[in-house]
DRENFIRO-367322 format. One record per residue: residue in one letter; x, y, z of N, C-alpha, C in turn; residue number from 1. Coordinates in nm, 2 decimals. Layout:
BEGIN
(node "a", (X, Y, Z), (X, Y, Z), (X, Y, Z), NUM),
...
//
This chain:
BEGIN
(node "x", (-0.25, 1.11, 0.54), (-0.30, 1.15, 0.66), (-0.19, 1.21, 0.75), 1),
(node "x", (-0.21, 1.32, 0.81), (-0.11, 1.39, 0.89), (-0.17, 1.46, 1.01), 2),
(node "x", (-0.12, 1.43, 1.13), (-0.17, 1.49, 1.25), (-0.06, 1.55, 1.32), 3),
(node "x", (-0.08, 1.67, 1.38), (0.01, 1.74, 1.47), (-0.05, 1.74, 1.60), 4),
(node "x", (0.03, 1.69, 1.70), (-0.02, 1.67, 1.84), (0.05, 1.76, 1.93), 5),
(node "x", (-0.02, 1.81, 2.04), (0.04, 1.90, 2.14), (0.09, 1.81, 2.25), 6),
(node "x", (0.22, 1.83, 2.29), (0.28, 1.75, 2.40), (0.30, 1.84, 2.52), 7),
(node "x", (0.22, 1.93, 2.54), (0.23, 2.03, 2.66), (0.12, 2.13, 2.64), 8),
(node "x", (0.12, 2.25, 2.70), (0.23, 2.29, 2.79), (0.21, 2.23, 2.93), 9),
(node "x", (0.32, 2.17, 2.98), (0.33, 2.11, 3.11), (0.47, 2.13, 3.17), 10),
(node "x", (0.50, 2.06, 3.27), (0.63, 2.08, 3.33), (0.74, 2.04, 3.23), 11),
(node "x", (0.86, 2.11, 3.26), (0.97, 2.09, 3.16), (1.03, 1.95, 3.18), 12),
(node "x", (1.01, 1.88, 3.29), (1.06, 1.75, 3.31), (0.94, 1.65, 3.30), 13),
(node "x", (0.96, 1.53, 3.25), (0.86, 1.44, 3.24), (0.89, 1.31, 3.32), 14),
(node "x", (0.83, 1.29, 3.43), (0.85, 1.17, 3.51), (0.72, 1.14, 3.59), 15),
(node "x", (0.67, 1.03, 3.59), (0.72, 0.91, 3.51), (0.70, 0.94, 3.36), 16),
(node "x", (0.78, 0.86, 3.28), (0.78, 0.89, 3.14), (0.65, 0.86, 3.07), 17),
(node "x", (0.59, 0.97, 3.01), (0.46, 0.95, 2.94), (0.48, 0.89, 2.80), 18),
(node "x", (0.38, 0.83, 2.75), (0.39, 0.77, 2.62), (0.27, 0.80, 2.54), 19),
(node "x", (0.28, 0.79, 2.40), (0.18, 0.82, 2.31), (0.12, 0.69, 2.25), 20),
(node "x", (-0.01, 0.68, 2.25), (-0.07, 0.56, 2.18), (-0.19, 0.62, 2.10), 21),
(node "x", (-0.21, 0.58, 1.98), (-0.32, 0.62, 1.90), (-0.34, 0.53, 1.78), 22),
(node "x", (-0.46, 0.53, 1.73), (-0.49, 0.45, 1.61), (-0.59, 0.52, 1.53), 23),
(node "x", (-0.59, 0.50, 1.40), (-0.69, 0.55, 1.30), (-0.72, 0.45, 1.20), 24),
(node "x", (-0.85, 0.43, 1.17), (-0.90, 0.33, 1.08), (-0.86, 0.37, 0.94), 25),
(node "x", (-0.83, 0.27, 0.85), (-0.81, 0.29, 0.71), (-0.94, 0.26, 0.64), 26),
(node "x", (-1.01, 0.36, 0.61), (-1.14, 0.34, 0.54), (-1.13, 0.32, 0.39), 27),
(node "x", (-1.20, 0.22, 0.33), (-1.31, 0.15, 0.38), (-1.29, 0.01, 0.44), 28),
(node "x", (-1.16, -0.03, 0.46), (-1.13, -0.16, 0.51), (-1.19, -0.18, 0.65), 29),
(node "x", (-1.25, -0.30, 0.68), (-1.31, -0.33, 0.81), (-1.20, -0.34, 0.92), 30),
(node "x", (-1.08, -0.38, 0.89), (-0.99, -0.41, 1.00), (-0.84, -0.36, 0.97), 31),
(node "x", (-0.82, -0.27, 0.87), (-0.69, -0.21, 0.85), (-0.68, -0.08, 0.93), 32),
(node "x", (-0.57, -0.05, 0.98), (-0.55, 0.07, 1.05), (-0.40, 0.12, 1.06), 33),
(node "x", (-0.38, 0.24, 1.10), (-0.25, 0.28, 1.14), (-0.24, 0.32, 1.28), 34),
(node "x", (-0.13, 0.32, 1.34), (-0.13, 0.36, 1.48), (0.01, 0.36, 1.54), 35),
(node "x", (0.02, 0.40, 1.67), (0.14, 0.41, 1.75), (0.11, 0.35, 1.88), 36),
(node "x", (0.20, 0.26, 1.93), (0.17, 0.20, 2.06), (0.28, 0.23, 2.16), 37),
(node "x", (0.25, 0.31, 2.26), (0.34, 0.34, 2.38), (0.47, 0.40, 2.33), 38),
(node "x", (0.46, 0.50, 2.25), (0.58, 0.57, 2.20), (0.62, 0.67, 2.31), 39),
(node "x", (0.74, 0.67, 2.36), (0.79, 0.76, 2.47), (0.81, 0.90, 2.41), 40),
(node "x", (0.75, 1.00, 2.48), (0.77, 1.14, 2.44), (0.88, 1.20, 2.52), 41),
(node "x", (0.95, 1.13, 2.60), (1.06, 1.18, 2.68), (1.20, 1.12, 2.64), 42),
(node "x", (1.30, 1.20, 2.67), (1.43, 1.15, 2.65), (1.52, 1.21, 2.76), 43),
(node "x", (1.59, 1.13, 2.84), (1.67, 1.19, 2.95), (1.60, 1.27, 3.05), 44),
(node "x", (1.47, 1.23, 3.07), (1.39, 1.30, 3.17), (1.33, 1.43, 3.12), 45),
(node "x", (1.35, 1.47, 2.99), (1.30, 1.59, 2.93), (1.21, 1.56, 2.82), 46),
(node "x", (1.11, 1.65, 2.80), (1.02, 1.63, 2.68), (1.10, 1.65, 2.55), 47),
(node "x", (1.07, 1.56, 2.46), (1.12, 1.58, 2.33), (1.06, 1.70, 2.26), 48),
(node "x", (1.14, 1.78, 2.20), (1.09, 1.90, 2.14), (1.00, 1.88, 2.02), 49),
(node "x", (1.04, 1.78, 1.94), (0.95, 1.75, 1.82), (0.98, 1.61, 1.78), 50),
(node "x", (0.87, 1.54, 1.74), (0.89, 1.40, 1.70), (0.79, 1.38, 1.58), 51),
(node "x", (0.84, 1.31, 1.47), (0.76, 1.28, 1.36), (0.77, 1.13, 1.34), 52),
(node "x", (0.66, 1.06, 1.33), (0.65, 0.92, 1.31), (0.58, 0.89, 1.18), 53),
(node "x", (0.65, 0.81, 1.10), (0.59, 0.76, 0.97), (0.52, 0.63, 1.01), 54),
(node "x", (0.40, 0.61, 0.96), (0.32, 0.50, 0.99), (0.29, 0.41, 0.87), 55),
(node "x", (0.29, 0.28, 0.90), (0.26, 0.18, 0.79), (0.13, 0.11, 0.82), 56),
(node "x", (0.06, 0.05, 0.72), (-0.07, -0.01, 0.74), (-0.05, -0.14, 0.83), 57),
(node "x", (-0.15, -0.16, 0.92), (-0.16, -0.27, 1.00), (-0.29, -0.35, 0.98), 58),
(node "x", (-0.29, -0.48, 1.01), (-0.41, -0.56, 0.99), (-0.45, -0.61, 1.13), 59),
(node "x", (-0.57, -0.58, 1.17), (-0.62, -0.62, 1.30), (-0.65, -0.77, 1.31), 60),
(node "x", (-0.66, -0.84, 1.20), (-0.68, -0.98, 1.20), (-0.82, -1.03, 1.23), 61),
(node "x", (-0.92, -0.94, 1.21), (-1.06, -0.97, 1.24), (-1.14, -1.00, 1.11), 62),
(node "x", (-1.08, -0.98, 0.99), (-1.16, -0.99, 0.87), (-1.07, -1.06, 0.76), 63),
(node "x", (-1.13, -1.15, 0.69), (-1.05, -1.22, 0.58), (-1.08, -1.15, 0.45), 64),
(node "x", (-0.97, -1.11, 0.39), (-0.98, -1.04, 0.26), (-0.85, -0.97, 0.23), 65),
(node "x", (-0.82, -0.96, 0.10), (-0.69, -0.90, 0.06), (-0.71, -0.75, 0.01), 66),
(node "x", (-0.83, -0.71, -0.02), (-0.85, -0.58, -0.08), (-0.95, -0.50, 0.00), 67),
(node "x", (-0.96, -0.37, -0.04), (-1.06, -0.28, 0.03), (-1.20, -0.33, 0.00), 68),
(node "x", (-1.22, -0.38, -0.12), (-1.35, -0.42, -0.16), (-1.39, -0.56, -0.14), 69),
(node "x", (-1.30, -0.64, -0.07), (-1.33, -0.78, -0.04), (-1.46, -0.79, 0.05), 70),
(node "x", (-1.54, -0.90, 0.02), (-1.65, -0.92, 0.11), (-1.61, -0.93, 0.26), 71),
(node "x", (-1.69, -0.89, 0.35), (-1.66, -0.90, 0.49), (-1.69, -1.04, 0.54), 72),
(node "x", (-1.58, -1.12, 0.56), (-1.59, -1.25, 0.61), (-1.51, -1.25, 0.74), 73),
(node "x", (-1.57, -1.26, 0.86), (-1.50, -1.25, 0.99), (-1.39, -1.36, 0.99), 74),
(node "x", (-1.28, -1.33, 1.05), (-1.17, -1.43, 1.07), (-1.20, -1.49, 1.21), 75),
(node "x", (-1.22, -1.63, 1.20), (-1.26, -1.70, 1.33), (-1.16, -1.82, 1.34), 76),
(node "x", (-1.08, -1.83, 1.44), (-1.07, -1.73, 1.55), (-0.99, -1.61, 1.50), 77),
(node "x", (-1.00, -1.50, 1.57), (-0.92, -1.38, 1.53), (-0.77, -1.40, 1.53), 78),
(node "x", (-0.70, -1.33, 1.45), (-0.55, -1.34, 1.44), (-0.48, -1.23, 1.51), 79),
(node "x", (-0.36, -1.24, 1.53), (-0.28, -1.13, 1.59), (-0.27, -1.01, 1.50), 80),
(node "x", (-0.25, -0.89, 1.55), (-0.23, -0.78, 1.47), (-0.09, -0.80, 1.39), 81),
(node "x", (-0.09, -0.77, 1.26), (0.03, -0.79, 1.18), (0.05, -0.67, 1.09), 82),
(node "x", (0.17, -0.64, 1.06), (0.21, -0.53, 0.97), (0.19, -0.57, 0.82), 83),
(node "x", (0.12, -0.49, 0.75), (0.10, -0.52, 0.60), (0.23, -0.46, 0.53), 84),
(node "x", (0.29, -0.54, 0.45), (0.41, -0.50, 0.38), (0.39, -0.51, 0.23), 85),
(node "x", (0.50, -0.47, 0.16), (0.49, -0.48, 0.01), (0.49, -0.63, -0.03), 86),
(node "x", (0.52, -0.72, 0.06), (0.53, -0.86, 0.02), (0.44, -0.95, 0.10), 87),
(node "x", (0.38, -0.90, 0.21), (0.29, -0.98, 0.29), (0.16, -0.90, 0.32), 88),
(node "x", (0.05, -0.97, 0.30), (0.03, -1.10, 0.26), (0.08, -1.12, 0.11), 89),
(node "x", (0.14, -1.24, 0.09), (0.20, -1.27, -0.04), (0.10, -1.32, -0.14), 90),
(node "x", (0.02, -1.22, -0.19), (-0.08, -1.26, -0.29), (-0.11, -1.14, -0.38), 91),
(node "x", (-0.12, -1.16, -0.51), (-0.14, -1.04, -0.60), (-0.26, -0.96, -0.57), 92),
(node "x", (-0.36, -1.02, -0.51), (-0.48, -0.94, -0.47), (-0.46, -0.85, -0.36), 93),
(node "x", (-0.35, -0.86, -0.28), (-0.32, -0.77, -0.17), (-0.31, -0.63, -0.22), 94),
(node "x", (-0.39, -0.54, -0.17), (-0.39, -0.40, -0.22), (-0.25, -0.33, -0.20), 95),
(node "x", (-0.17, -0.38, -0.12), (-0.03, -0.32, -0.10), (0.08, -0.41, -0.15), 96),
(node "x", (0.05, -0.51, -0.24), (0.14, -0.60, -0.29), (0.23, -0.54, -0.40), 97),
(node "x", (0.35, -0.50, -0.37), (0.45, -0.45, -0.46), (0.58, -0.52, -0.43), 98),
(node "x", (0.59, -0.65, -0.48), (0.71, -0.73, -0.44), (0.84, -0.68, -0.48), 99),
(node "x", (0.84, -0.58, -0.58), (0.97, -0.52, -0.62), (1.02, -0.42, -0.51), 100),
(node "x", (0.94, -0.37, -0.43), (0.98, -0.27, -0.33), (1.03, -0.35, -0.20), 101),
(node "x", (1.13, -0.29, -0.14), (1.18, -0.35, -0.01), (1.08, -0.31, 0.10), 102),
(node "x", (1.03, -0.19, 0.09), (0.92, -0.16, 0.19), (0.83, -0.05, 0.13), 103),
(node "x", (0.71, -0.05, 0.18), (0.61, 0.05, 0.14), (0.65, 0.19, 0.18), 104),
(node "x", (0.61, 0.29, 0.11), (0.62, 0.43, 0.16), (0.52, 0.44, 0.27), 105),
(node "x", (0.55, 0.54, 0.37), (0.45, 0.56, 0.47), (0.32, 0.60, 0.42), 106),
(node "x", (0.21, 0.56, 0.48), (0.07, 0.60, 0.43), (0.02, 0.71, 0.53), 107),
(node "x", (0.09, 0.73, 0.64), (0.04, 0.83, 0.74), (0.16, 0.88, 0.81), 108),
(node "x", (0.15, 1.00, 0.87), (0.25, 1.06, 0.95), (0.19, 1.13, 1.07), 109),
(node "x", (0.25, 1.11, 1.19), (0.21, 1.18, 1.31), (0.33, 1.27, 1.36), 110),
(node "x", (0.30, 1.39, 1.39), (0.40, 1.49, 1.43), (0.36, 1.55, 1.57), 111),
(node "x", (0.44, 1.52, 1.67), (0.42, 1.58, 1.80), (0.52, 1.69, 1.83), 112),
(node "x", (0.46, 1.81, 1.87), (0.55, 1.92, 1.89), (0.52, 1.97, 2.03), 113),
(node "x", (0.63, 1.99, 2.11), (0.62, 2.04, 2.24), (0.58, 2.19, 2.24), 114),
(node "x", (0.48, 2.22, 2.32), (0.43, 2.36, 2.32), (0.48, 2.43, 2.45), 115),
(node "x", (0.52, 2.56, 2.44), (0.56, 2.64, 2.55), (0.44, 2.68, 2.63), 116),
(node "x", (0.46, 2.73, 2.75), (0.35, 2.78, 2.84), (0.29, 2.91, 2.78), 117),
(node "x", (0.38, 2.99, 2.72), (0.33, 3.12, 2.67), (0.24, 3.09, 2.54), 118),
(node "x", (0.11, 3.14, 2.55), (0.02, 3.11, 2.44), (0.07, 3.19, 2.31), 119),
(node "x", (0.14, 3.30, 2.33), (0.19, 3.37, 2.21), (0.29, 3.29, 2.13), 120),
(node "x", (0.35, 3.19, 2.19), (0.45, 3.11, 2.12), (0.40, 2.98, 2.07), 121),
(node "x", (0.27, 2.96, 2.09), (0.22, 2.83, 2.06), (0.20, 2.81, 1.91), 122),
(node "x", (0.24, 2.69, 1.86), (0.22, 2.66, 1.72), (0.08, 2.62, 1.69), 123),
(node "x", (0.01, 2.67, 1.59), (-0.13, 2.63, 1.57), (-0.13, 2.48, 1.53), 124),
(node "x", (-0.23, 2.41, 1.58), (-0.25, 2.27, 1.56), (-0.32, 2.25, 1.42), 125),
(node "x", (-0.29, 2.15, 1.35), (-0.35, 2.12, 1.22), (-0.38, 1.98, 1.20), 126),
(node "x", (-0.47, 1.95, 1.11), (-0.50, 1.81, 1.07), (-0.52, 1.81, 0.92), 127),
(node "x", (-0.42, 1.78, 0.84), (-0.42, 1.80, 0.70), (-0.40, 1.67, 0.63), 128),
(node "x", (-0.44, 1.66, 0.51), (-0.41, 1.54, 0.42), (-0.29, 1.59, 0.33), 129),
(node "x", (-0.18, 1.52, 0.35), (-0.05, 1.56, 0.28), (-0.03, 1.71, 0.27), 130),
(node "x", (0.00, 1.77, 0.38), (0.03, 1.91, 0.38), (0.16, 1.94, 0.32), 131),
(node "x", (0.19, 2.07, 0.30), (0.32, 2.11, 0.24), (0.44, 2.07, 0.32), 132),
(node "x", (0.42, 2.06, 0.46), (0.53, 2.02, 0.54), (0.58, 1.88, 0.52), 133),
(node "x", (0.49, 1.80, 0.46), (0.53, 1.66, 0.43), (0.59, 1.66, 0.29), 134),
(node "x", (0.70, 1.58, 0.28), (0.76, 1.58, 0.15), (0.69, 1.48, 0.06), 135),
(node "x", (0.62, 1.53, -0.05), (0.55, 1.45, -0.14), (0.64, 1.35, -0.22), 136),
(node "x", (0.77, 1.38, -0.22), (0.86, 1.30, -0.30), (0.86, 1.15, -0.25), 137),
(node "x", (0.84, 1.14, -0.12), (0.84, 1.00, -0.06), (0.73, 0.92, -0.12), 138),
(node "x", (0.62, 0.98, -0.16), (0.51, 0.91, -0.21), (0.51, 0.90, -0.37), 139),
(node "x", (0.57, 1.00, -0.43), (0.56, 1.01, -0.58), (0.67, 0.92, -0.65), 140),
(node "x", (0.78, 0.88, -0.57), (0.89, 0.81, -0.64), (0.88, 0.66, -0.63), 141),
(node "x", (0.77, 0.61, -0.57), (0.75, 0.47, -0.56), (0.74, 0.41, -0.70), 142),
(node "x", (0.83, 0.31, -0.74), (0.81, 0.25, -0.87), (0.69, 0.15, -0.87), 143),
(node "x", (0.61, 0.17, -0.98), (0.50, 0.07, -0.99), (0.52, -0.01, -1.12), 144),
(node "x", (0.53, -0.14, -1.10), (0.55, -0.23, -1.22), (0.42, -0.25, -1.29), 145),
(node "x", (0.43, -0.27, -1.42), (0.32, -0.30, -1.50), (0.26, -0.43, -1.46), 146),
(node "x", (0.13, -0.44, -1.45), (0.06, -0.57, -1.42), (-0.04, -0.60, -1.54), 147),
(node "x", (-0.03, -0.72, -1.58), (-0.12, -0.76, -1.69), (-0.20, -0.88, -1.65), 148),
(node "x", (-0.32, -0.90, -1.72), (-0.41, -1.01, -1.69), (-0.34, -1.14, -1.75), 149),
(node "x", (-0.41, -1.25, -1.72), (-0.36, -1.38, -1.78), (-0.40, -1.38, -1.92), 150),
(node "x", (-0.33, -1.47, -2.00), (-0.35, -1.48, -2.14), (-0.50, -1.53, -2.16), 151),
(node "x", (-0.56, -1.49, -2.27), (-0.69, -1.54, -2.31), (-0.66, -1.68, -2.37), 152),
(node "x", (-0.77, -1.75, -2.40), (-0.76, -1.88, -2.47), (-0.71, -1.85, -2.61), 153),
(node "x", (-0.65, -1.95, -2.68), (-0.61, -1.93, -2.82), (-0.74, -1.92, -2.90), 154),
(node "x", (-0.73, -1.84, -3.00), (-0.84, -1.82, -3.10), (-0.84, -1.93, -3.20), 155),
(node "x", (-0.93, -1.93, -3.30), (-0.94, -2.03, -3.40), (-0.82, -2.02, -3.49), 156),
(node "x", (-0.78, -2.14, -3.55), (-0.67, -2.14, -3.64), (-0.72, -2.09, -3.78), 157),
(node "x", (-0.66, -1.97, -3.82), (-0.70, -1.91, -3.95), (-0.60, -1.92, -4.05), 158),
(node "x", (-0.64, -1.94, -4.18), (-0.54, -1.95, -4.29), (-0.57, -2.07, -4.38), 159),
(node "x", (-0.49, -2.07, -4.48), (-0.51, -2.18, -4.58), (-0.42, -2.30, -4.55), 160),
(node "x", (-0.46, -2.41, -4.61), (-0.38, -2.54, -4.59), (-0.25, -2.52, -4.65), 161),
(node "x", (-0.24, -2.45, -4.77), (-0.11, -2.45, -4.84), (-0.01, -2.36, -4.77), 162),
(node "x", (-0.06, -2.25, -4.71), (0.03, -2.16, -4.64), (0.05, -2.19, -4.49), 163),
(node "x", (-0.04, -2.26, -4.43), (-0.04, -2.29, -4.29), (-0.13, -2.18, -4.21), 164),
(node "x", (-0.17, -2.22, -4.10), (-0.26, -2.13, -4.02), (-0.19, -2.06, -3.91), 165),
(node "x", (-0.26, -1.96, -3.86), (-0.21, -1.88, -3.75), (-0.32, -1.86, -3.65), 166),
(node "x", (-0.29, -1.87, -3.52), (-0.39, -1.85, -3.42), (-0.34, -1.74, -3.32), 167),
(node "x", (-0.42, -1.67, -3.25), (-0.39, -1.55, -3.17), (-0.44, -1.57, -3.03), 168),
(node "x", (-0.38, -1.50, -2.93), (-0.43, -1.49, -2.80), (-0.39, -1.35, -2.75), 169),
(node "x", (-0.45, -1.30, -2.65), (-0.42, -1.16, -2.60), (-0.44, -1.15, -2.45), 170),
(node "x", (-0.39, -1.04, -2.40), (-0.41, -1.01, -2.25), (-0.42, -0.86, -2.24), 171),
(node "x", (-0.47, -0.81, -2.13), (-0.48, -0.66, -2.12), (-0.41, -0.61, -1.99), 172),
(node "x", (-0.39, -0.48, -1.99), (-0.32, -0.42, -1.88), (-0.41, -0.39, -1.76), 173),
(node "x", (-0.36, -0.44, -1.64), (-0.43, -0.42, -1.52), (-0.38, -0.29, -1.45), 174),
(node "x", (-0.25, -0.26, -1.46), (-0.19, -0.15, -1.40), (-0.08, -0.10, -1.48), 175),
(node "x", (-0.09, 0.03, -1.53), (0.02, 0.08, -1.61), (0.14, 0.12, -1.52), 176),
(node "x", (0.26, 0.10, -1.58), (0.38, 0.13, -1.50), (0.39, 0.28, -1.47), 177),
(node "x", (0.46, 0.31, -1.36), (0.49, 0.45, -1.32), (0.62, 0.46, -1.25), 178),
(node "x", (0.69, 0.58, -1.25), (0.81, 0.60, -1.18), (0.92, 0.50, -1.21), 179),
(node "x", (0.94, 0.47, -1.33), (1.05, 0.38, -1.38), (1.02, 0.24, -1.34), 180),
(node "x", (0.89, 0.20, -1.33), (0.85, 0.06, -1.30), (0.87, -0.02, -1.42), 181),
(node "x", (0.87, -0.15, -1.41), (0.89, -0.25, -1.52), (0.78, -0.22, -1.62), 182),
(node "x", (0.83, -0.20, -1.75), (0.73, -0.18, -1.86), (0.64, -0.30, -1.89), 183),
(node "x", (0.54, -0.27, -1.96), (0.44, -0.38, -1.99), (0.50, -0.48, -2.10), 184),
(node "x", (0.47, -0.61, -2.08), (0.52, -0.70, -2.18), (0.42, -0.70, -2.30), 185),
(node "x", (0.45, -0.78, -2.40), (0.36, -0.79, -2.52), (0.22, -0.83, -2.48), 186),
(node "x", (0.12, -0.77, -2.54), (-0.02, -0.79, -2.51), (-0.09, -0.89, -2.61), 187),
(node "x", (-0.02, -0.92, -2.72), (-0.07, -1.01, -2.82), (0.03, -1.11, -2.86), 188),
(node "x", (-0.01, -1.23, -2.89), (0.08, -1.34, -2.92), (0.02, -1.42, -3.03), 189),
(node "x", (0.10, -1.47, -3.13), (0.05, -1.55, -3.23), (0.14, -1.68, -3.25), 190),
(node "x", (0.08, -1.78, -3.30), (0.15, -1.91, -3.31), (0.10, -1.98, -3.44), 191),
(node "x", (0.19, -2.05, -3.50), (0.15, -2.13, -3.62), (0.07, -2.24, -3.58), 192),
(node "x", (-0.03, -2.28, -3.66), (-0.12, -2.39, -3.63), (-0.16, -2.46, -3.76), 193),
(node "x", (-0.22, -2.58, -3.75), (-0.28, -2.65, -3.86), (-0.43, -2.67, -3.84), 194),
(node "x", (-0.50, -2.62, -3.93), (-0.65, -2.62, -3.92), (-0.69, -2.77, -3.92), 195),
(node "x", (-0.79, -2.81, -3.84), (-0.84, -2.95, -3.84), (-0.88, -2.99, -3.97), 196),
(node "x", (-0.94, -2.91, -4.06), (-0.98, -2.94, -4.19), (-0.87, -2.99, -4.27), 197),
(node "x", (-0.75, -2.92, -4.26), (-0.63, -2.96, -4.34), (-0.58, -3.10, -4.29), 198),
(node "x", (-0.59, -3.13, -4.16), (-0.55, -3.26, -4.11), (-0.63, -3.37, -4.17), 199),
(node "x", (-0.76, -3.35, -4.19), (-0.85, -3.45, -4.24), (-0.82, -3.48, -4.39), 200),
(node "x", (-0.77, -3.38, -4.46), (-0.74, -3.40, -4.61), (-0.61, -3.47, -4.63), 201),
(node "x", (-0.52, -3.47, -4.53), (-0.39, -3.53, -4.56), (-0.39, -3.69, -4.55), 202),
//
């Protein structure tokens, strides 16, 4: 998500200092959003020429759930607004849980450009999803580690009493690695075992 905002045309000086506040819902979550709170558009009494703000996901604290698809269970009483990070909430079900990352890449960007009084010099406003002006490298280089399910139960012990038996268990891939993330571990495992029938004969 990328928005360009017009910070004029108005007087060249800005006093009292104006500030920018905005928020946008992260659909389909019931209470996740991105936003800016009281960001000053002035510096030294002058309008800033151009400002770009990278935004991180925030949790309004009104709904209990870790993922986009979690059932809507109101949080009672409501909690304070918190920033969602790669490690908080610390739960594998968290849609943004990537504990290997120090921080998440931005999921939105807001760009404010000062406009001159002359309409001929005005920059056209836009509202694009990941436009060319944003560097896609920030989003494509995030390493994703392989995630696998829990081991299944051990299978039956198969084999003869003279040679000994073998049993197997398996697991499957939940998320394939990308961008030099940790590769997947073994998905099948076997272990020696003794069939109960063999134990009864001894």
